[in-house]
N, C-alpha and C positions, 0 to 999 in steps of 0.2 A: 807153192805158188811163187810168183816173183814179179819183178818189175821189168818193163821193156827196155828202158834206157833213159836216163835222166840227163838233160842238157843244162849245164850250169855256165855262168860267166865268172871267170876269175878276176882278180883285181886289175890284172894287166889288160883287161878287155877282151881276153881270148875265150872263145867258145870251147868248152871241153865237155866230153860225154862221159857221164858217170854212170855205171851200171849197178843198180841196186839188186843183185841177184839174191832172190829169197827162196822160200821153200817150194814154189810151184811154177806157175807160168811166169814172177819177178820179174821182173824183167821178163819177157816170156821164158827167160832163162830159168826162172824158178817156177813158173806156172806149169812146168812140165816135168817135175820130179816128184818122186814119192819113195816110200819105203819105210813104214812104221806101222805099229798096230793101233794107233790112236784113231778112234772113229771119227767120221766127218760129222759136222753139225748140221749138214744139209740132208733133207730126206725126200728126194724127188720121187714122184710115182715110178712104180716099177715098169710102167708102160712108156715112159718118157722116150722121146726120140732126140737124137743129137740136134742141136740148133743149127739152122743153115747160115751161111754167111750173111744173107740179108737181114736175118733176125739178129745176129751178133752186132751188126752195124748199127742197129737201133738200141742196143743195150749200152754201148759205149757212150762217153760223154757227147753231148750235142751242144752246138753253139747257144741254144736257148737255155741250157743248164747254168751258164756263167753270166756274170754282169757284162754288158756291152763294152766295157773298157778292156775286156780280154780279147785279144785277137788270134784267130786260129790260122794255122798254116798246115798243109798237107802233111801227113806222116811220112817220114823217111826211114827206110829200113837200115839197120845197123849192120854192116858187113861182117863185123866180128862177133856177132850174136851167137852163132853156132859154136864157135870155139870157146867163147866165154861159158856158155851153157855146159859144154862138156867138162870144162874145168871145175864148174861149180858141182856138177854131179859127182865127179871124182872126189872132190873135197868132202862132200857130204856123205858119200857112200850109199846112195838111194837108187832106186829103179827110175830109169828115164822113161816117161810115158809119151814122148814126142811122137812115137810111131802111131799112137791111138788118136792123135788130134783129127778132127773131121774138118773143122773150119776155124779161122782165126781173124779177127778184125781189130783194127786200131783206130782211135779217134784222132782228130786233129791234135796238134800240139798248140795248146793255148798259152799265150805269153802276155805278160804285163810287166814292163821293165825287165828286171832280172829274174823274175819269177816264171815258172812254166808248170803247166798242169796237163796230164795226158792220161789216157786209160786204154785198156785192151780187154777183149773177151775171147775165149776159146771154148769150143765144144769138143767133147771126147766121146768115144764110142761106148765106154762102159763106166758105170758109177764106181767100179773098183779103181779106176784111174784117178777120179776125183778124190776118192777116199785116201788113196796112197799119197797124193800130193798134199792134202790137207794134214795128214799125219806127219809128213816131213816138217811141217811148220813147228812141231813140238820137239825136234831134234835139238839136243844141246849143242850140236855143232853148227847150227844154222847161222847164228850171228857172227861167230868167228870166220866161218867160210865166206859170208858176205862181206865182211870187213876186208878180208884178204883180196876178194875180187875187186871191190870198189877201189881199194888202194892201188892195185896193179893197173886198172884201167885208167885212173886219174893220173897216175905217174907217167904214163906214156903219152898223155895228152897235154900236160902242162907246158907252158912256154919256157924258154931257156931261163934259168935262174930261179924258177919257182920251185918250192919244195912242200911236201906234205908234212905237217907238223903233228897231226893226230887224226884218226878216224874212228868213229864210234857208231855201230849199227845195232840196234835192239829190235828184235821181232817178238811181239807178245801175242800168244794165242788168245782168242776170244774176241767178242764184238766191241769191247771197250765202251759199252753203253750205247752203241749203235744198232742198226737192224740185226736180227738174229742170224742172218746169212752172211754176215761180216765174220769170217773165221779167224782173222788175225790182223793186227795192225803193226806197222813198224815206223821207226824214227831213226834218222841218222843225222850226225854232225861231223863235218870234215873241216879241219883247219888248214888253210893253205898260206904260205908266205910267199909273197911276190913283190918285186919293186920296193922292198923295204917296208911293206905293209902285211899285215895278217888279217885274212878275211875268212868268215865262216860260210860254208855251204851247207844248207839245212834241207833234209829229205824227209818225206813221209810216203808211206804206202799202205793201201788197205787191200786185203784179200778177201774176195767175195765168191760165194758159190751159188749155183742154181741147179736145175735139172740137167745134169750132164755137162754143166758150164762152170768154168772158172774166170774170173774177171779181177782186174786190179785198177786201182786209181792211184796214180803217183803224182807227187808234187816236188818242186825243188825251188829254193830261192837263195840268194846271196844276202848275207847280213841278218836275216831273220827268218823264221819259218813262214810259210803261207798261212794266212789267217785260219785258225781252227774252225771258226764258224762256216767259212766258205768250204773248207775241206769237208766237214760233216754234212753239209748240204749236198755236195757232189757225190759223196760215198753213198748217201741215202737214195739219191736219184738212180745210180747205176745199180744198187743193191735191189731196189724195187723192180726194176725192169729185168734184172737177172733171175729174180725169184719167180717171175712168171714164165721163164724159159723161152 
């Protein structure tokens, strides 16, 4: 799985796109990869049919899921997503399940100050696609490959004079105490120096499954991570809807 694209604001006030490419649809760059023998934690019925676009649109984050202080704007596609996904798949050495996508939906991008929250949901033709993507979340190469891609993306987006001091991405299989169909969670911290100041960009991602479905909830903020209680609430909301298929 993976994250779609994270939009952060650097110290210089410049908007930068940071891709948290993870083991599956991440970015969707990670929501669409696979290639390991680790079984999926989801057990959809054998008779499940791929979710339609309209169904996926109901699974992703809705305005009512967030406090009214968070303002949503329409999702904007990232033109470099396909190239980034190809680079991530090559780094990880896994099977690309993109060809088996049936439908894909993205939530609005919700923002409050420098913080941003978004989500996505994708349906696949076969449970083997979901299993392969979930298996990739157990790869020891996952976090290093993601760090490599995040660093590359951010480096090309920073304003003149800004530099990346460090980048750390960690993906942990399992629900982290959340709903059972949360198959992995991830956190990231990127330190950037700009205009004589050092700023931290903090990322989180939750990877979720349902019947022939993969979904993600991503957050990012400057200076401090998005509130864990809010993240847990949003992940639970998407996970509950994804579980229903």
